[in-house]
TORMIPA-201929 format. One record per residue (C-alpha): residue number from 1; residue in one letter; x, y, z. Coordinates in nm, 3 decimals. Example, Ala and Ser with C-alpha at 12.3 -4.5 7.8 and 13.67 -1.06 7.14 Angstrom:
// residues 2
{1; "A"; {1.230; -0.450; 0.780}}
{2; "S"; {1.367; -0.106; 0.714}}
// end
This chain:
// residues 202
{1; "M"; {0.000; 0.000; 0.000}}
{2; "R"; {0.279; 0.240; 0.083}}
{3; "G"; {0.443; 0.181; -0.252}}
{4; "T"; {0.117; 0.237; -0.436}}
{5; "R"; {0.044; 0.557; -0.247}}
{6; "A"; {0.394; 0.692; -0.305}}
{7; "N"; {0.373; 0.609; -0.674}}
{8; "G"; {0.036; 0.781; -0.697}}
{9; "A"; {0.176; 1.092; -0.531}}
{10; "A"; {0.467; 1.095; -0.774}}
{11; "K"; {0.227; 1.076; -1.068}}
{12; "V"; {0.025; 1.367; -0.931}}
{13; "G"; {0.344; 1.571; -0.893}}
{14; "D"; {0.459; 1.479; -1.242}}
{15; "K"; {0.126; 1.581; -1.398}}
{16; "R"; {0.120; 1.912; -1.211}}
{17; "E"; {0.479; 1.980; -1.314}}
{18; "A"; {0.396; 1.899; -1.677}}
{19; "I"; {0.109; 2.150; -1.668}}
{20; "L"; {0.327; 2.422; -1.518}}
{21; "R"; {0.606; 2.369; -1.769}}
{22; "A"; {0.358; 2.364; -2.057}}
{23; "S"; {0.196; 2.682; -1.926}}
{24; "I"; {0.528; 2.865; -1.911}}
{25; "K"; {0.597; 2.773; -2.272}}
{26; "V"; {0.247; 2.867; -2.391}}
{27; "F"; {0.229; 3.195; -2.194}}
{28; "A"; {0.572; 3.297; -2.324}}
{29; "A"; {0.477; 3.223; -2.685}}
{30; "K"; {0.117; 3.346; -2.698}}
{31; "G"; {0.084; 3.577; -2.401}}
{32; "F"; {-0.122; 3.502; -2.091}}
{33; "F"; {-0.445; 3.668; -2.206}}
{34; "S"; {-0.435; 3.510; -2.552}}
{35; "S"; {-0.362; 3.161; -2.421}}
{36; "K"; {-0.633; 2.902; -2.360}}
{37; "V"; {-0.643; 2.610; -2.121}}
{38; "S"; {-0.675; 2.389; -2.428}}
{39; "D"; {-0.341; 2.525; -2.552}}
{40; "I"; {-0.179; 2.429; -2.222}}
{41; "A"; {-0.337; 2.084; -2.226}}
{42; "R"; {-0.220; 2.024; -2.582}}
{43; "E"; {0.136; 2.129; -2.496}}
{44; "A"; {0.133; 1.905; -2.187}}
{45; "G"; {-0.011; 1.612; -2.382}}
{46; "I"; {-0.320; 1.577; -2.163}}
{47; "A"; {-0.696; 1.625; -2.191}}
{48; "D"; {-0.835; 1.975; -2.129}}
{49; "G"; {-1.032; 1.857; -1.826}}
{50; "T"; {-0.720; 1.721; -1.661}}
{51; "V"; {-0.585; 2.073; -1.616}}
{52; "Y"; {-0.887; 2.158; -1.399}}
{53; "L"; {-0.810; 1.867; -1.167}}
{54; "Y"; {-0.500; 2.059; -1.058}}
{55; "F"; {-0.584; 2.425; -1.117}}
{56; "K"; {-0.903; 2.634; -1.118}}
{57; "G"; {-0.790; 2.819; -1.427}}
{58; "K"; {-0.519; 3.028; -1.591}}
{59; "D"; {-0.497; 3.277; -1.305}}
{60; "E"; {-0.412; 3.008; -1.055}}
{61; "I"; {-0.158; 2.857; -1.292}}
{62; "L"; {0.017; 3.193; -1.333}}
{63; "H"; {0.025; 3.241; -0.956}}
{64; "S"; {0.163; 2.892; -0.910}}
{65; "I"; {0.440; 2.956; -1.162}}
{66; "F"; {0.544; 3.269; -0.973}}
{67; "D"; {0.507; 3.118; -0.624}}
{68; "R"; {0.708; 2.810; -0.709}}
{69; "A"; {0.986; 3.000; -0.886}}
{70; "M"; {1.020; 3.252; -0.603}}
{71; "S"; {1.008; 2.983; -0.334}}
{72; "E"; {1.283; 2.783; -0.505}}
{73; "F"; {1.494; 3.093; -0.561}}
{74; "I"; {1.460; 3.217; -0.204}}
{75; "D"; {1.529; 2.874; -0.052}}
{76; "E"; {1.835; 2.827; -0.271}}
{77; "G"; {1.950; 3.182; -0.206}}
{78; "L"; {1.923; 3.160; 0.172}}
{79; "K"; {2.115; 2.835; 0.168}}
{80; "E"; {2.400; 2.987; -0.033}}
{81; "L"; {2.403; 3.316; 0.158}}
{82; "S"; {2.432; 3.131; 0.489}}
{83; "Q"; {2.779; 3.022; 0.377}}
{84; "I"; {2.893; 3.378; 0.295}}
{85; "S"; {2.994; 3.619; 0.570}}
{86; "D"; {3.081; 3.938; 0.383}}
{87; "P"; {2.772; 4.153; 0.295}}
{88; "T"; {2.933; 4.274; -0.029}}
{89; "N"; {2.989; 3.916; -0.142}}
{90; "K"; {2.631; 3.835; -0.047}}
{91; "L"; {2.497; 4.110; -0.272}}
{92; "E"; {2.721; 3.986; -0.552}}
{93; "R"; {2.582; 3.634; -0.511}}
{94; "I"; {2.222; 3.756; -0.503}}
{95; "A"; {2.271; 3.951; -0.826}}
{96; "R"; {2.447; 3.665; -0.999}}
{97; "M"; {2.181; 3.412; -0.893}}
{98; "H"; {1.901; 3.641; -1.011}}
{99; "L"; {2.041; 3.663; -1.362}}
{100; "E"; {2.166; 3.303; -1.374}}
{101; "R"; {1.824; 3.163; -1.293}}
{102; "L"; {1.628; 3.367; -1.546}}
{103; "G"; {1.907; 3.346; -1.801}}
{104; "A"; {1.880; 2.968; -1.792}}
{105; "D"; {1.508; 2.970; -1.882}}
{106; "R"; {1.408; 3.229; -2.139}}
{107; "D"; {1.040; 3.131; -2.136}}
{108; "L"; {1.023; 3.173; -1.759}}
{109; "A"; {1.196; 3.510; -1.793}}
{110; "V"; {0.932; 3.623; -2.044}}
{111; "V"; {0.652; 3.517; -1.809}}
{112; "F"; {0.814; 3.704; -1.519}}
{113; "Q"; {0.900; 4.020; -1.712}}
{114; "V"; {0.590; 4.050; -1.929}}
{115; "E"; {0.296; 3.828; -1.840}}
{116; "L"; {0.298; 3.881; -1.463}}
{117; "R"; {0.279; 4.255; -1.530}}
{118; "G"; {-0.011; 4.241; -1.770}}
{119; "S"; {-0.262; 4.391; -1.529}}
{120; "T"; {-0.277; 4.603; -1.214}}
{121; "K"; {-0.436; 4.307; -1.034}}
{122; "F"; {-0.141; 4.079; -1.102}}
{123; "M"; {0.110; 4.352; -1.022}}
{124; "K"; {-0.044; 4.405; -0.677}}
{125; "E"; {-0.048; 4.033; -0.604}}
{126; "F"; {0.305; 3.998; -0.742}}
{127; "S"; {0.431; 4.271; -0.507}}
{128; "A"; {0.255; 4.124; -0.206}}
{129; "A"; {0.379; 3.770; -0.259}}
{130; "G"; {0.732; 3.628; -0.269}}
{131; "F"; {0.869; 3.951; -0.411}}
{132; "A"; {0.844; 4.113; -0.066}}
{133; "S"; {1.046; 3.830; 0.086}}
{134; "Y"; {1.311; 3.872; -0.182}}
{135; "L"; {1.341; 4.244; -0.111}}
{136; "D"; {1.369; 4.168; 0.261}}
{137; "I"; {1.674; 3.950; 0.195}}
{138; "I"; {1.849; 4.230; 0.005}}
{139; "K"; {1.742; 4.485; 0.266}}
{140; "A"; {1.876; 4.270; 0.553}}
{141; "T"; {2.207; 4.228; 0.371}}
{142; "I"; {2.244; 4.604; 0.330}}
{143; "E"; {2.156; 4.659; 0.697}}
{144; "E"; {2.422; 4.406; 0.790}}
{145; "G"; {2.676; 4.595; 0.582}}
{146; "Q"; {2.578; 4.923; 0.750}}
{147; "K"; {2.615; 4.766; 1.095}}
{148; "H"; {2.972; 4.666; 1.013}}
{149; "G"; {3.058; 5.001; 0.854}}
{150; "I"; {3.092; 4.853; 0.505}}
{151; "F"; {2.798; 5.040; 0.352}}
{152; "R"; {2.704; 5.403; 0.396}}
{153; "S"; {2.487; 5.477; 0.699}}
{154; "D"; {2.297; 5.763; 0.533}}
{155; "I"; {2.108; 5.545; 0.285}}
{156; "K"; {1.775; 5.368; 0.331}}
{157; "P"; {1.814; 4.989; 0.300}}
{158; "I"; {1.470; 4.931; 0.149}}
{159; "V"; {1.531; 5.195; -0.118}}
{160; "C"; {1.868; 5.036; -0.199}}
{161; "A"; {1.704; 4.695; -0.219}}
{162; "K"; {1.449; 4.823; -0.471}}
{163; "I"; {1.721; 4.995; -0.674}}
{164; "L"; {1.927; 4.676; -0.697}}
{165; "Y"; {1.624; 4.467; -0.787}}
{166; "G"; {1.511; 4.724; -1.042}}
{167; "S"; {1.852; 4.730; -1.208}}
{168; "L"; {1.866; 4.352; -1.237}}
{169; "D"; {1.506; 4.347; -1.355}}
{170; "E"; {1.589; 4.590; -1.634}}
{171; "M"; {1.882; 4.374; -1.744}}
{172; "V"; {1.646; 4.077; -1.781}}
{173; "T"; {1.392; 4.282; -1.976}}
{174; "N"; {1.660; 4.408; -2.216}}
{175; "W"; {1.787; 4.052; -2.258}}
{176; "I"; {1.451; 3.904; -2.357}}
{177; "L"; {1.373; 4.194; -2.593}}
{178; "S"; {1.713; 4.200; -2.760}}
{179; "E"; {1.758; 4.044; -3.102}}
{180; "N"; {2.112; 3.957; -3.000}}
{181; "R"; {2.180; 3.642; -2.802}}
{182; "Y"; {2.423; 3.690; -2.515}}
{183; "P"; {2.473; 3.538; -2.169}}
{184; "L"; {2.270; 3.722; -1.906}}
{185; "A"; {2.455; 3.632; -1.584}}
{186; "P"; {2.772; 3.842; -1.655}}
{187; "M"; {2.553; 4.154; -1.656}}
{188; "A"; {2.540; 4.119; -1.277}}
{189; "D"; {2.900; 4.239; -1.262}}
{190; "E"; {2.815; 4.552; -1.460}}
{191; "V"; {2.520; 4.634; -1.235}}
{192; "L"; {2.725; 4.584; -0.919}}
{193; "K"; {3.007; 4.811; -1.035}}
{194; "I"; {2.762; 5.099; -1.031}}
{195; "F"; {2.551; 4.988; -0.735}}
{196; "L"; {2.836; 4.916; -0.495}}
{197; "G"; {3.011; 5.235; -0.604}}
{198; "G"; {2.716; 5.423; -0.463}}
{199; "I"; {2.666; 5.243; -0.131}}
{200; "L"; {3.015; 5.149; -0.013}}
{201; "A"; {3.141; 5.357; 0.279}}
{202; "K"; {3.427; 5.590; 0.186}}
// end
């Protein structure tokens, strides 16, 4: 019985994963509002009705894509940052991970940069979800640097966190819109040259 139950759980996970991956591909190609559940089902190789066994509709799928990606990124990030002591090196790792992750999955990057921002409703939910936790990590790192005299004390950590995120975000947007194909991750170094130049204590 245990083996059967475990196998059943694995199949459920596999089917849900297939739907999410198919949705990312479809949303990136067609756009969220132009995509249909039938398009997702066709891409995933399942019946239309099967999608509704796992998700109420497209909105829930989009939320799930964001929630899962942010959860994985934050969990991985916290694990790596726990092994780094210097706040400057932590910011460097955060920036590099941000661009590495999206640079490795262009379709996911398109969904993050374009489809999640397709309406005020999604933008509000996006800001209130894992995004806030991500900013908190950057903010805490800057506060740590201020405490140790590494970063300027006259700057607001939350503003700095938003500036760093915004800069990285713009690099991703330029990357997905560019007709040229180039590696995204190295752009983290360019962003940090400017960012750290502004916050490091003299």
